[in-house]
C-alpha positions in Angstrom: 113.3 90.0 117.3 112.3 86.4 117.2 109.2 85.3 119.0 108.8 81.8 120.3 105.6 80.2 121.6 105.9 79.4 125.3 105.3 75.7 124.8 107.9 75.6 122.0 110.5 77.3 124.1 109.9 75.0 127.1 110.4 71.9 124.9 113.6 73.2 123.4 115.8 74.6 126.0 114.7 74.6 129.7 114.8 77.6 131.9 117.2 79.8 129.8 114.8 79.6 126.9 111.8 80.3 129.0 113.5 83.3 130.5 114.3 84.7 127.1 110.7 84.1 126.0 109.4 86.0 129.0 111.8 88.9 128.3 110.7 89.2 124.7 107.0 89.1 125.7 107.7 91.9 128.2 109.4 94.0 125.4 106.4 93.3 123.1 104.0 94.6 125.8 106.0 97.7 126.2 106.0 98.5 122.5 102.2 97.8 122.4 101.8 100.3 125.2 103.8 102.9 123.3 101.6 102.3 120.3 98.5 102.8 122.4 99.9 106.1 123.7 100.6 107.5 120.3 97.0 106.5 119.1 95.6 108.2 122.2 97.5 111.4 121.4 96.3 111.3 117.8 92.7 110.9 119.0 93.1 113.9 121.4 94.0 116.2 118.5 90.5 115.6 117.0 87.5 117.2 118.4 85.1 115.1 120.5 82.7 113.2 118.2 84.8 114.0 115.1 85.6 111.0 113.0 88.8 110.5 111.1 88.3 110.2 107.3 89.4 106.8 105.9 91.4 106.7 102.7 92.4 103.8 100.5 94.6 103.2 97.5 92.9 101.7 94.5 94.5 99.0 92.5 96.9 100.6 90.0 97.2 104.0 91.8 100.7 105.4 92.2 102.5 107.0 95.1 104.3 110.3 95.1 107.4 110.1 92.9 106.2 107.1 90.9 105.6 107.3 87.2 101.9 107.0 86.3 100.9 103.6 85.1 100.3 103.1 81.5 96.9 104.0 80.1 94.3 101.3 79.7 95.7 98.1 78.1 94.1 95.1 76.4 93.6 92.0 78.4 92.6 88.6 77.0 89.8 87.1 79.2 88.6 83.5 79.3 85.5 83.0 81.5 84.2 79.5 82.2 80.8 78.9 83.6 79.0 75.7 84.6 75.8 74.5 86.1 72.7 72.4 85.6 71.8 71.3 82.1 69.9 73.7 80.0 68.5 73.3 76.4 71.3 73.8 73.9 69.1 76.2 71.8 68.5 78.5 74.8 72.2 78.4 75.7 73.2 79.4 72.2 70.6 82.1 71.9 71.7 83.5 75.3 75.4 83.6 74.2 74.5 85.2 70.9 72.6 87.9 72.8 75.6 88.3 75.1 77.8 88.7 72.1 75.5 91.4 70.8 75.4 93.2 74.1 79.2 92.9 74.7 80.7 93.8 71.3 84.3 92.8 72.2 83.2 89.1 72.6 85.5 87.0 70.4 84.1 83.5 70.7 81.9 81.4 72.9 81.9 77.6 73.1 79.1 75.9 74.9 77.5 72.6 75.9 74.2 72.0 77.7 75.9 72.3 81.2 78.9 74.6 80.6 80.3 77.4 78.4 83.5 79.3 77.8 83.7 82.9 76.7 86.8 84.5 75.3 87.1 88.2 74.6 89.4 91.2 74.9 88.8 93.7 77.7 90.3 97.2 77.8 91.2 98.0 81.4 93.8 99.9 83.4 95.2 96.8 85.2 94.5 93.2 85.9 92.3 93.9 88.9 89.9 96.0 86.8 89.8 93.5 83.9 89.1 90.6 86.3 86.4 92.6 88.2 84.6 93.3 84.9 84.9 89.7 83.8 83.5 88.4 87.1 80.5 90.7 86.8 79.9 89.9 83.1 77.8 86.7 83.5 75.6 88.0 86.4 74.9 91.4 84.9 73.9 90.0 81.5 72.0 87.0 82.9 68.6 88.6 82.8 69.0 90.7 79.6 70.5 87.9 77.6 68.5 85.2 79.3 71.6 83.2 80.2 71.3 80.0 82.2 71.7 80.4 86.0 75.3 79.0 86.0 78.1 80.0 88.2 81.6 81.1 87.2 84.0 78.2 87.6 87.1 79.6 86.0 88.7 82.9 85.0 92.0 83.6 83.2 93.1 87.2 82.5 96.4 87.8 80.7 97.9 90.8 79.1 98.2 91.1 75.3 102.0 90.5 75.3 101.6 87.3 77.3 98.8 86.1 75.0 100.9 86.7 71.9 104.0 85.1 73.5 102.0 82.0 74.3 100.7 81.7 70.7 104.2 82.3 69.3 105.7 79.6 71.5 102.9 77.1 70.6 101.3 77.1 74.1 97.7 77.7 74.8 94.9 77.7 72.2 95.3 79.4 68.9 93.7 82.8 68.4 90.0 82.7 68.8 88.8 81.6 65.4 86.2 81.2 64.2 84.7 84.2 65.9 81.2 83.6 67.1 79.2 81.2 69.2 80.0 77.5 68.6 79.3 74.2 70.4 82.3 72.4 72.1 
């Protein structure tokens, strides 16, 4: 069924279009009434005051009949942060502490107003890897004494894509040298 806004129908085809638009709106109202009736009957099957439990499907979950997703995979993460200028020595010391706290950190590059962190994350899917990456800076800001910068960029790619890019000459070369370095 194609729905048309009343003003669009009037401008296109005169009375015939307007009549069709009215008919389709009436049909839509009838189907909405049917939906309300089925919701009412569902509510009647619950006891008064009893609430229905809500359920959700987490990212990566499978439905009946689907094969389970692969176990955790490696994801290459590039996190970019930026903000007001901070002393280079403090930025470097904070990133070195972050590397100590987060052992999978490959390399960090920094300047006095921005930094880029590259590392491998083991996660079930892209959603999980991205969620961890987005929390990384904020969760370690106090313990590593990182600058109060905001995340301005995030790239998360699977291992296969990372290696394919390197083989084809795209993207940056593998993170060498490992460690914390100025831009």
